[in-house]
C-alpha positions as CSV (number, residue, x, y, z in Angstrom):
1,M,43.6,70.2,174.8
2,A,43.4,73.8,173.5
3,P,43.3,76.2,176.9
4,H,40.3,76.8,178.4
5,A,38.5,80.1,178.3
6,S,38.9,80.5,182.3
7,T,43.1,80.2,181.7
8,I,42.9,82.6,178.8
9,A,40.9,85.4,181.4
10,E,43.6,84.4,184.5
11,K,46.4,85.6,181.7
12,V,44.9,88.2,180.2
13,S,44.1,89.6,183.9
14,R,47.7,88.8,185.3
15,A,49.3,90.7,182.2
16,L,47.2,93.4,182.6
17,F,48.0,93.6,186.5
18,A,51.9,93.3,185.4
19,A,51.4,95.9,183.0
20,N,50.4,98.4,186.5
21,G,48.6,101.0,184.1
22,R,51.2,101.4,181.7
23,S,50.3,102.3,178.0
24,F,51.5,101.4,174.4
25,A,52.1,103.6,171.7
26,S,51.7,100.6,169.4
27,E,50.8,96.9,169.1
28,A,54.0,96.1,168.5
29,A,55.1,97.9,172.0
30,A,52.4,96.1,173.8
31,R,54.1,92.9,171.9
32,A,57.6,93.9,172.9
33,F,56.7,93.8,177.0
34,V,54.6,90.7,176.5
35,E,57.9,89.7,174.9
36,G,60.5,90.6,177.4
37,E,58.9,91.5,180.6
38,L,56.2,88.9,181.6
39,E,57.2,85.4,182.6
40,F,56.3,82.5,179.9
41,A,53.3,81.1,181.8
42,V,51.5,84.8,181.6
43,G,52.6,86.0,178.3
44,K,52.4,82.2,176.0
45,T,51.6,78.9,176.5
46,Y,53.4,75.8,176.9
47,G,50.4,74.3,174.5
48,G,48.2,71.5,174.3
49,A,49.3,69.3,171.0
50,T,50.6,65.9,171.9
51,S,53.5,64.4,170.7
52,C,54.5,65.5,166.9
53,V,58.3,66.5,166.9
54,E,60.8,67.3,163.6
55,I,64.1,66.7,162.9
56,D,64.2,69.4,160.6
57,L,67.8,68.7,158.4
58,G,67.3,71.9,156.2
59,A,66.3,70.1,153.4
60,G,65.6,66.9,151.5
61,P,63.0,64.3,153.6
62,F,60.9,65.2,156.5
63,V,61.6,63.3,159.5
64,I,59.0,63.3,162.1
65,C,59.0,61.7,165.7
66,D,55.4,60.4,166.0
67,M,51.8,61.9,165.0
68,G,50.4,63.6,167.7
69,S,47.6,66.4,167.4
70,G,50.6,69.2,166.5
71,L,50.9,66.9,163.3
72,R,48.2,68.7,161.4
73,E,49.5,72.2,161.6
74,F,53.6,70.7,161.0
75,G,51.3,69.0,157.7
76,L,50.4,72.4,156.2
77,D,53.2,74.1,157.1
78,S,56.1,71.4,155.2
79,L,53.4,71.9,152.3
80,R,54.2,75.8,152.1
81,R,58.2,74.5,152.7
82,C,57.6,72.3,150.1
83,N,56.2,75.1,147.6
84,A,58.9,77.5,148.6
85,E,62.0,75.9,148.9
86,G,61.2,73.1,146.5
87,R,61.6,70.2,149.0
88,P,60.2,67.0,148.1
89,Q,56.6,66.0,149.6
90,E,58.5,63.0,151.5
91,Y,58.2,61.9,154.8
92,H,59.2,59.5,157.3
93,F,57.7,58.9,160.7
94,F,59.3,57.0,163.9
95,L,56.8,56.0,166.0
96,S,57.3,55.7,169.9
97,H,54.1,53.5,170.3
98,L,50.4,53.2,168.6
99,H,48.6,55.0,171.6
100,W,46.2,57.0,170.5
101,D,47.8,60.5,171.7
102,H,50.6,59.5,169.2
103,I,48.7,58.6,166.4
104,M,45.6,60.8,166.6
105,G,46.7,63.3,164.2
106,F,47.8,61.3,160.7
107,P,44.0,61.4,159.7
108,F,44.3,65.6,159.6
109,F,47.8,65.0,158.0
110,V,47.0,66.7,154.7
111,P,50.1,65.4,153.0
112,A,48.3,61.9,153.4
113,F,45.6,63.0,151.0
114,L,47.8,64.1,148.2
115,A,48.8,62.1,145.5
116,G,52.4,62.1,144.8
117,A,53.3,62.4,148.3
118,K,55.7,59.6,150.0
119,I,55.2,58.7,153.5
120,V,57.2,55.7,155.5
121,I,56.0,54.8,159.0
122,H,58.8,53.2,160.8
123,A,58.1,51.4,163.6
124,G,59.3,48.7,166.2
125,H,55.8,47.6,166.4
126,A,55.0,45.2,163.6
127,D,50.9,46.2,164.2
128,A,52.0,49.7,163.3
129,E,49.4,50.1,159.8
130,E,46.6,48.0,162.0
131,A,46.9,50.8,164.7
132,L,46.3,53.6,161.8
133,R,43.6,51.8,159.6
134,R,41.6,50.8,163.5
135,Q,41.3,54.9,163.7
136,Q,39.9,55.3,160.3
137,E,37.2,52.8,160.0
138,E,34.1,54.2,159.6
139,I,32.6,53.8,163.5
140,S,35.8,56.4,164.4
141,F,36.4,58.7,161.1
142,P,34.6,59.8,158.2
143,V,37.5,59.0,155.4
144,P,39.0,55.6,155.3
145,F,42.7,54.6,155.1
146,D,42.4,53.5,151.7
147,W,41.2,56.5,150.3
148,L,44.4,58.4,151.5
149,K,46.1,59.4,148.1
150,A,49.8,59.3,149.2
151,D,52.4,56.5,148.8
152,I,52.3,54.9,152.4
153,A,54.8,52.2,153.2
154,F,55.5,50.6,156.3
155,R,58.8,49.5,157.7
156,T,59.2,47.6,161.0
157,L,62.8,48.1,162.4
158,E,64.6,46.2,165.3
159,T,66.3,47.2,168.4
160,G,70.4,46.2,168.5
161,R,70.7,47.5,164.5
162,E,71.5,50.6,162.9
163,Y,69.8,51.9,159.8
164,R,70.8,54.6,157.3
165,I,67.9,56.5,156.5
166,G,68.2,59.6,154.3
167,R,71.4,61.4,156.0
168,L,70.6,59.9,159.1
169,D,71.8,56.8,161.2
170,V,68.8,55.6,163.4
171,S,68.7,53.3,166.1
172,L,66.1,52.3,168.8
173,I,65.8,50.9,172.0
174,E,62.7,49.3,173.8
175,Q,61.3,51.1,176.5
176,H,58.7,50.5,179.8
177,H,55.3,51.2,178.9
178,S,52.2,49.6,177.9
179,H,52.3,47.5,174.5
180,S,56.3,49.0,174.4
181,S,57.2,52.2,173.4
182,Y,60.2,52.8,171.8
183,G,63.0,55.5,171.7
184,Y,65.3,57.2,168.9
185,R,68.5,58.0,168.5
186,F,69.7,59.9,165.3
187,R,73.1,60.8,164.4
188,D,73.3,63.1,161.5
189,D,76.6,63.5,158.9
190,R,78.5,66.5,161.0
191,G,78.0,63.5,164.1
192,K,75.1,65.7,165.7
193,V,73.0,63.3,167.8
194,A,69.5,63.6,169.1
195,V,67.2,61.2,171.1
196,Y,63.8,61.2,171.2
197,S,62.7,59.3,174.0
198,T,59.1,59.2,175.4
199,D,56.5,57.4,177.2
200,S,59.1,55.4,179.1
201,E,59.2,55.1,182.9
202,H,62.4,54.9,184.8
203,K,62.2,54.1,188.4
204,I,64.3,55.8,190.6
205,D,64.9,53.0,193.1
206,L,65.8,50.9,190.0
207,M,68.5,53.5,188.4
208,H,71.3,50.6,188.2
209,G,69.4,48.8,185.8
210,E,69.0,51.9,183.5
211,A,72.7,51.2,182.0
212,D,71.5,50.7,178.7
213,V,69.6,53.6,178.6
214,V,72.6,55.8,179.6
215,G,74.3,54.1,176.8
216,F,71.4,55.3,174.6
217,F,71.6,58.8,175.7
218,E,75.4,59.0,175.5
219,A,76.9,62.2,174.7
220,A,73.9,63.5,172.5
221,D,74.1,67.0,172.2
222,L,69.9,66.9,172.7
223,V,67.6,64.3,174.7
224,V,63.7,65.2,174.0
225,C,62.7,63.0,177.6
226,D,59.7,62.0,179.3
227,T,59.3,63.8,182.1
228,M,55.4,64.1,182.7
229,Y,55.5,63.5,186.7
230,S,56.7,64.8,189.4
231,L,59.4,62.8,191.4
232,A,56.5,62.1,194.0
233,D,54.0,61.4,191.7
234,T,55.9,58.3,190.1
235,V,56.9,56.7,193.6
236,S,53.3,57.2,194.8
237,M,50.2,57.2,192.8
238,K,51.1,56.9,189.4
239,E,54.1,54.5,189.7
240,D,53.7,51.8,186.9
241,W,51.5,54.5,184.4
242,G,54.8,54.3,181.9
243,H,56.0,57.6,182.6
244,S,58.6,59.8,184.2
245,S,59.9,62.3,186.2
246,N,62.2,65.5,185.5
247,I,64.4,64.4,188.3
248,V,65.4,60.8,186.7
249,A,65.7,62.1,183.1
250,V,68.6,64.8,185.2
251,D,69.8,61.7,186.4
252,L,69.9,59.8,183.1
253,C,71.6,62.8,181.0
254,H,74.2,63.7,183.9
255,A,75.3,59.9,183.8
256,A,75.6,59.8,179.6
257,R,77.2,63.2,179.4
258,A,74.4,64.6,177.5
259,Q,74.3,68.3,176.8
260,R,71.0,69.5,176.7
261,L,67.8,68.3,177.9
262,A,64.4,69.0,176.9
263,L,61.3,68.3,179.3
264,F,58.7,66.7,177.0
265,H,54.9,64.8,177.8
266,H,54.1,67.5,180.2
267,E,50.5,66.3,182.2
268,P,47.8,67.5,181.0
269,T,46.3,68.4,184.0
270,Y,49.7,70.9,184.8
271,S,48.8,74.7,184.4
272,D,51.3,76.7,182.9
273,A,52.2,77.9,185.8
274,D,52.4,74.3,187.5
275,I,55.0,73.3,184.0
276,Q,57.1,76.6,184.6
277,R,57.7,75.8,188.2
278,M,58.8,72.1,187.7
279,Y,60.8,73.5,184.9
280,R,62.7,75.9,187.5
281,E,63.3,73.1,190.0
282,T,64.6,71.0,187.4
283,I,67.3,73.9,186.8
284,R,68.0,74.1,190.2
285,Y,68.2,70.1,190.9
286,E,70.5,70.1,187.5
287,E,72.9,72.6,189.5
288,L,73.0,71.1,192.3
289,T,73.7,67.0,191.3
290,R,76.2,67.9,188.4
291,D,79.8,66.9,189.2
292,D,81.3,67.6,185.4
293,A,79.8,70.1,182.4
294,P,76.4,71.6,183.4
295,L,73.4,69.8,181.2
296,E,71.1,72.6,180.0
297,V,67.7,72.3,180.4
298,I,65.0,73.1,178.2
299,C,60.8,73.1,178.4
300,A,59.6,71.4,175.3
301,H,56.5,73.9,174.0
302,D,54.4,73.8,170.9
303,G,56.4,75.3,168.0
304,L,59.9,75.6,170.2
305,C,62.5,75.5,167.8
306,I,66.4,74.0,169.2
307,E,69.1,74.5,167.1
308,V,71.6,71.3,167.4
């Protein structure tokens, strides 16, 4: 969701107030003020693109988790990198599930329209192709799926197995969500591990049954985890909605001895200030509950890059 005009006006007003009459000799000086002195929720935005995360190996095929609205921008950037770096136009997607916010970017993914591009769509759902074709039916979109020129293949993955895909070992786990969702664990040739786990509900009063999740997160260098709601929301009016809280994510990562947690899949109705407040509360909760090495907590935003 794009920022509302009133939201932009509020940010500009707060930034001007924070400047307190200061003048800037150049646009670069003003940008330095924004970058160095304004809090994130004032000077920037967490963004509104729906789920789309790249696992960037630096060379070779592209690896992407989910096809949310962020996929449009990624597609354009990937073509730039192909031209500049000589990377192949080969894309491996890993779908958490098939709800519209996680596949809506694919009709706007420019490489899918290019002859010579190769796209492999990996999913735990056997009906992934049906879902993608359905959203490009004439009633919903002007370009039919069959008009796409890329070489597109679908591959159904199974839990309990490990797959070698390019330079990655990949496994998946089924999660609690409508029509099921799947989390993915990626391990590269250096032994670095990143976990992508969104749209999964972990209930605070049933944590004794989460041993499989803890094992899946075990010693991960980075866990990108669904933290859509506050704990209060998950145990009250939004129970059984298929999403989790920042508190549960910290508990799972502590139990798994993960190194970093990225708060992800923010509640669309939260303002940047709300998300920033939850982020600070999460950091404080992690400090109060850790009994071993610290867990670094990061708050995901559009364009964020994390080196593992």
